[in-house]
N, C-alpha and C positions, 0 to 999 in steps of 0.2 A: 375511453372505455372504463367502466366501473364495475367492480365485483362487490356486491352487497351481501352482508350477513344479517340474519334475523337474530337480534340479541335483546336482552332485557330492556324494556322501554322506560325505565325509571331514571335515565340519565337527566341531569339538570343543566348540562352545558355541552358544547361541541368544540373539538379541537382537531386541527389538521397537523400531522407530524410528517415532516419532510426529511428525506435522507435516512430512512429507517434501516439500520444495520442490526446484527444479531446481538449486539452488546448494549450500548447506550440507547439505541432506538427501541429495542424490545423493552428495556426497563422503563422508558418514558411511557410507552403504550400501556404497560401494566399498571404503572403508578396512577395515571390519569383514569384508566378504566375502573380500577378499584375505588377511586375517589368519586365515581358517579359521573364521569365525563365521557360522552360518546366520542370515540376516536376513529378518525379516518387517516389513511396514510397515502403517501405518494413519493415519487422518486426513490423507490425502494432499492437498496443496494443489492447487487447480484449475489445470490446465495443466501440472502438473509432469511432467517426463520420467523421474523417478526410477523409476516402476513398470516402465519398459522395461529397466531394468538386469538383466543376467544374474545379478547377485548378490542379487536379490530372490527369496526362496523363495516368499513368499505375500503377497498384499494382502488385508487384513481390512477389512471394513466395520464401523465402530463408530458409534453415535449421536453426533451433535455435542454438544459440551459446552453444557449449559444450567445457569446458576447455581441455578435453582429447581427443577431436575428431575434426579434421581439415576440416570436410566436409563443415561446414558453411563458412570457410575461402575460400576454393576453389570455392564455388558457388558464393560468394560475389565478388571475384576477376574476375571470368568469366563474371559476370553481368556488372561490372564496365568497363572492357575492351571492351566488346561487344557493350555497349551503348555509351561509350565515354563520360561519365559525366564530366562536368567541376569541380564539387565539390560534395563531399559526406558529409552530415551533420547529425550527430546523435543528437537526442533530449532528450532522457531519459537515466538514468544511466545504465540500462541493455544493451542499445545499445552503450553507450560511452565506457564502460569497455573493451569489446573485441577489439575495435578500438585502444584504448590507449595501451593495452597490446602488440599489434602487429603493432604498428604505423610505425616502420622502414620498416618492410616487406611490409605492405600495400602501403606505399608511393612510392614503386617502380612500382605500377600498376595504380596509379591515384592520384588525389588530395583529401585527406581526411582531414576534419577539426578535428584536435587533438591539445591538449595543449603540451607545453614542459613538460619534466618530472618534473622539480621543481614546475611548476605552477599546474600541475595535482595533485602532492603530497600535496601541500598546500591547495588545494580545497577539495580533497577527504578525507584527514586525519585531523580530527578536532583538534588533538593534535598539528600537525604542524601548523594549522591555528592559534592556541593560541600562540605558540612560536613566530610566525611571528608578530602577533599583539603586543606581549610584546616588541619585538625588535624595533618595529616602534612606541611604546608608544601610541597605540590605546587602549582606555578603555575596560576593561573586568571585569566581576563579579569575586568575589573570586572563586578559582577553585583548584582542586587537581586531579592529575592523579592517578587512582586506578588500580593497577596491582595485589594487594592482599589485604585481609581484613585489614591487619595491617596499610595500607595506610589511613584508615578512622580516624586514631588518630588525624589527623590535622583538622578534621571537628568539630568545636566547637559549643556550644549552641548559639553563636552569629550569626551563619549563618542563614539567613532569609529563612523561609519555604514558599513555598515548595522547597525542594532540587531537582535540575534538574540532571538527570542521562542520559548521552549521550554515545552511542557506538562510537568508534573512527571513524567509517565510516557508512554511511547509507546502504551500500550494501557490501557484501563479494566480494572482488576483484576477487576471483577465482570461486566463486559460486554465481553470482548475481541473478540467478533464485530462490534462496531460499527466496527472497522477501526482502522488506525494513526492516531495523532494526529501531525500534521505540525509540524515546526519551521518557523517563518516568519522571513523577513528583511524588515526595514522600511527602505526607502531614503529615505523622506520623514518627517522628524520631526514635521511638522504632522499626520500621520495616526496618530501614536502612540496618543493617547487612545482614538480610535474603534476601532482594531484591538485594543488591549488589552481594551477593554470587551467586544468580541465574544468574545475567547478566554477571558475570565474566566467565561463561561457554562459552561465545562467544568471550572472549578476554578482554583486558583492556578497561576501560571506563573513561570518564571525569565526575567528580561530580562538579556542580557549585551551588552557592547560587542563589536564585531567584532574578530577577530584573523586577519589575513591570513597564510596559510602553506600548507604542504603537509600533507595528511592522512597520518598514520602510525599503524600499529597494532602493539602488542607483544602477542603471544599466548603463553599459558603453559598448562601443566598443573601443578597444585599439589596438595599433600597436607598438610592441617592447617597451613596458613600457610607452607609451604616450597615454593618454585618448584623443580620437578623438571627442567624444560627450557623453553626459550623461543625464539621466532622473532620477527623484525621485518620488516614490509613497509611500503612506501610507495605511495601512490596515484599513478598516472600519468595516468589519465583519471578525473575525477570531474565531475559536473554543474557547469556554471559557477557557479551560486549555492551549490553544496554538495550533499551527499547521498552515497548509496552509489556506490562506484567500480565501473567495468566493466573496468579494465585496471590491473594493479599489478605490482610487482616485489619480490623479496626483497632485503634489504639487511642489512649487519652490524648487530648490536645497538648502539644508541647508549647509552653507559654511563649518562647521566643519565635517559633514558627507562626503561631496564631497572631502574635502582635505584628509580625512582618506582613502577614496577609491583610490584617486590618488596615495597616498603613497604605498598602497598595489600593485597597478598595476605596479608602477615603480620598486618596490623591486623584483617583480617576472618577470620583463621584459616581461610582459604579452602581448600576441597577441590573439585577439578574443573577444567574448562577455563574460561579467561577471556581476554577481549581488552580491554586498556586502550587507548583511542583518544586520540591526541594530535594537535595541530596544531603544526607547527614552522616557524619562519622560517629558511629555508636560508642566508640572508645573515648572520644574527646568531647563530643557534643557540638563540634564545629559543623556548620552547615553552609550551603550556598543555595541561591535561587537558580533553578534550571529554566523554567518558563512559566508563562501564565496561559491557561486554557480558558478562553472566553466562551466556552460551550460545555455541553455535557461530555463527560469523560468516560473512558473505557471501563473503569471500575465502579460505575454508577450502580450496578446491581447490588454490590456490597453495601453501599450507603443506604439504599432502599430497604434491604433486608435488616439492617441494623436499626432501623426506625427513623432515619433521616430521609423523608419522602420528598427529595428535592424537586422532581418534576411537578408534583401536586402543589408544593409550596410556591413554585414559580407561577403556576396557573392562578392560585388564590391571590398572590400578590398583584399580578397584572390585571386580572379580570375582576376580582372581588375587593381588591384594596386591602387585603388582610396582611398583618405584619406580626401576628402573635404565634410564633413557631417555637416548639419546645427545643431547649438546648440539649436534651438528654438523648443519648443513643447507647446501644449495646457495644461495649468494647470486647476484644478477644474473639470476635466473630470472623470466620474465614469464608471466602468465596472463591470458587474455582471456575475458570472457563475451560471446560474439558478439552475441546478441540485444540485450543491454543496450548494447553498444558501438555498434551501429548508431544507436540513439537518441541516445547521447552525441555521435556525430559530427555529427548534424543540429543539435543544440543548440549545439555548439562552433562550427559554421559560422556560426550566426546571432548568436553572442554578441558583445558589445562588447569587443574586446581592449584597448581603451584604459582599461578600468575595472580598476584593480589589485585590487579586492575579488573579482573573478570568477576562478575557476580555469579558465583557457583555455590552449590550446596552438596554436601557429602551424601552418599547413598543412604547411610543410616538415618540422616536427618529427613530425607524424603520418605523413607519407609515409616519413620515415627509419626508422620502426619496422619496416619490412619486413625490415631487416637481421637482426632477431632470429630470423626464420625460417631464414635461411641459417647463422646461428651456432648453431642448434639450442637457443636459449635461450628459446623461446616455447612455451607450453602453452595448452590450451583448458580451460575449466571443465567442458565436457561431453564433448569428444572424447577417447577413450582406446582404444588399440589392443586392449586385452583386453575392452572393453565398448563396442562401436560403436553399439548400437541407440539409446541416448539422444541421441547427437549426430545420428544419421540422422533421428530424429523431430523434433529441434529444427530442423535444416536444412530439413526438409520444411515445418514450420510457418512458418519465415521466408519461404521461397519462395512458399508458398500465400498468406500474408498480404500479401506484396509484390505478387503478381499481382492479388489481390483489391482492394488499395488502388489499384492502377493503373486497373483497370476501373471501380472506384467513383469515382475522381477524374474520369474522363471523364464518367460519369453525373452526378456532382455539378455539373460545369460546365454541363451542359445544364439540370439542375434549378434552378441558381442564376441562369440567364440570365433576362432579362425575359420572353421568350416562354414559357419553362418555368414560371416563377412564375405567369404569367397563366393558363396552362392548368391548373395545379394548383389555383389559386383557383377557377376555374370549376367544376372537378370537385368541390371541397370544398363549394361553395355548393349544388350539386345533391344531394350526399349529406346535407348538414346539414339540408336541408328535411324529411327524414323520419327523422332520427336519433332514436333513443330510448335509446341507450347510448353512452358515451364512455369510452375507456380511455387513460390516459397512461402511457407506458412509457419509462423510462430504464435505465441499467445496473443500479444497485443498489437502486432504489426507496427511497432514503433522503434524497435532496437535491431533485432537480428535480421528479420526478413526484408525490411526495406534496404538495409545495407547490401544484403545478398542480391536483391533485385538490381540495384544500381551497378554493382560490380559485375554481375553476370551480363548486363547489357554491353559492357566493355569487352568481355572475354568471349562470349558465345556468338555464333553466326547471326547475321541480320534476319535470316528467315525464321528464326525462333522467336515467338511471342513470349515475353517475360513479364510477370507481374508478381505481386506479393499481397498477402492478406493475413488476418489474424482470426483466432477463434473467440476472442473476447468481444462481446456484442456491443461495442461502442465505436462508431466510425468517426472520421475527421479529427483524430487526435494527432498532433505533431510529435515528432521524435523528441525525446528529452534533450536538454542542453548537453549532457555528457555524451550522448550518442552523436549529436551534431559535431561536437568538438573532436571526438575520436575519428569520425568520418573525414573531417576536414584535414586532419593530419596526414591522411593518405589520399587526398584529392577526391574524396567522395562527398558530394554535397547532399545532405539530408534536410536542408532548411525548408524546402518546399514540400516535403512529404506530409501526407495526411493518411491516417490509417483507414483500411477497408476491412470489412467483415467477410470472412469466407462464406460463400453460399453455394447452393447446388449448381447454379449455372457455371461458376468458376471451376468447380470440381469436374463437371461434365466436359468442359472445354480444355482440360489440362491433360497432356500426355505424360508429364512427369510432375509429381508433387513432392517437394523436398521439405522435410520437417527437421527440427533441431533437437527435440528431446522426447521422452516417453509421453509426457502430457500432451504435446501436440499430436502425436501419433494416435493416442488413445481417443482424443476428442474427434479426430477425423474418422476413425473406425466406428465410433459410436454414432456420430451424426450423419456421416456420409459413407455407409458401407459399400456403396457402389464404386468408391474410389479403388477398392480392391488392391491389386498388385502394382498400382501406379505410384504408391507412396513409398518413399525411401528416406532414410536418415542421410542428411548431407554428410554427417560424420563418418560414414563408411568409406569415404574417399580419403580419409586421413590414415595415419599409421595405426598399427594394432593398438587396441586400448578401447576406451569408452567411445561409443558412437555418438553420444550426446554432446552438443555444444551448448553449454549452460547459458541461461539468460543473464546478461550483465546488468539488467535494470536494477537500480538502487546501488550499484557499485561505482567505484571511482574510475579514473582514467586508465589505470593499469588493467582493470577487469575488462573494460571495453576494448582496449588495444589487443589484449590476448584473444578475446572473442573474435574480433574482426580479422586478426591474423589467421585464425583457424578457418574462418569462412573463406578468406581469399585463397588459402592453400587448397582447400577442397574444390573451389570453383576453378582454379587453375588446372587441377587434375581432371575435372569434368570437361573442361575445354579441350584437353588433350584427347580424351575419349571421343568427344563429338567431332572434333576436327580430324581424328584418325591419323594423327601425326606419328604414332608409334603403335606397337603391339600393346595388348592390354596390360600385361605385367610390366613390360618395360616402361610404358607410359606412367604407370603409377609409381614405380620405384624410382624413376628419374626426377619426378616432381619433388622439389625440396620445400620445406617450410619457409614462409616469407619472413623477412625482417618486418616486425609489426609497424615500424615507422617509415618503411620504404613507400614512396608514392605509388598509387595504382597506375598500371601501364596497360594500354590497349594491346591485346594479343590475339590476332586472328590470322588464319592462313590467307594466302594470296588469292585463292579462288575456290569456288564451291567444289571443284573436283577433288580437293583434299578432304572433304567431309566423308564420314563413313557411309557406306551403302547398306541397304537392308540385308540382314543375314537370314 
């Protein structure tokens, strides 16, 4: 299915952009469109405002990448040959991985932007990145490759906390749709062995000593190992424990960082765009290499605004053979991602500013940033005078979500109050008496709801049909390694699970629908209002306090263990209600929280006569 816009017919070339998000994807679309290239997009990320851009000629629907199904490949090849694109550019890792895996085959049908195998391996695999940096004498923090727990013997007490734990790749090469593998920071050395054991379920990892400093990126476009032009930016706002930035500024090239980047490019005989990410101590000038991004990066809108039009440079290099790109760009220019920066502000407000390992800013420093508006040195990632629609939609989403959160916060206070919980429990007991089907719903159906489904099958009567689903519209995703490891510690096997998307038939067939947090509940209320009073927080079966059971995705073993312990406690109490083994209040007060490491046990009454009857 294709949505086509009527736009200026003066374009001199055609490009297909894959994996379009609201950051780098939108910047690529605008850069090419302003340069006279007709731009189509596909594999658009959920929630992206890029399709709203006036520079998008068409939005194509392509089958999702499946490692064991070539439907996506046939459809992509057919589209490329039919439209005659001059270049196909992937923007995000889930779009890059399938193109890299089948680069040789795809190249027979069109021009796809992919990296050479050595370059892709060095960018994708953090262990290979480190080995390359060592070979080139580029500074690194102390590190060790951990393939088994015995490898931790080399981590001494002199390693500075927090310790940084990195999966060797951000995405699974064969299952990228399982989601991004998160870097973890460990602040308690006593938890090291347990956390590493959990992460090893997903394969080897790197353990590094912490290096405090400011995040800096050096971005280049290169041709066969020669840097054609380069820009440097530094992070102004980044999450206190680390992560992607929401506010940054351009700075002059630091000779040592630029020279290190040039060596990386030359060693890899690199062709394309690249960002070398560093961390630098502004007091001493010492720096380390963090990673190499062999793709467009999140701060790309800043580079384009500063005059470094990297997407258009890439197109002209690969399609037109041009190499004459200006080395000049505007320094002291700031760019803000508004939606991400609102989240950063809240985290920065709550952060411990006395902790030198956290990247925090004082409130007066944040307030002083308003001067950048008056000096005309501030830009927005999404707001552009020649392309207003993406920013308008983003602002509308921000306002709508803020209003919804405010309304829901008021409702949450009522639901979390003692009278609210008592009323919900009374309603649950009434509906549970005749329940014949139960559905557990979380966001992705890969962490909380599949664990609840499997544990409930052990605890609830056989006559109750039990299933799980998610509101995120992507099926067939396996549970992440951390979830599988946490489940296995209590004898719950999640290895065979594949995600399902909640649909109207599931809702219609469910007598009880259990959700885990406000987002799950809000999505069901919005998309399936007919669910009505069959929706309950699983957390109302826990002790007084928050009824939400937070998503452990992206967390370590301790977060998954705590989450799964809460789910087990709640379901044990649900089993008591359904089995009718005790009165309502006695049943709930007698059920005790579980030891998170105790194995799951089957708990069912001897016969159906013990189950509650209709009230």
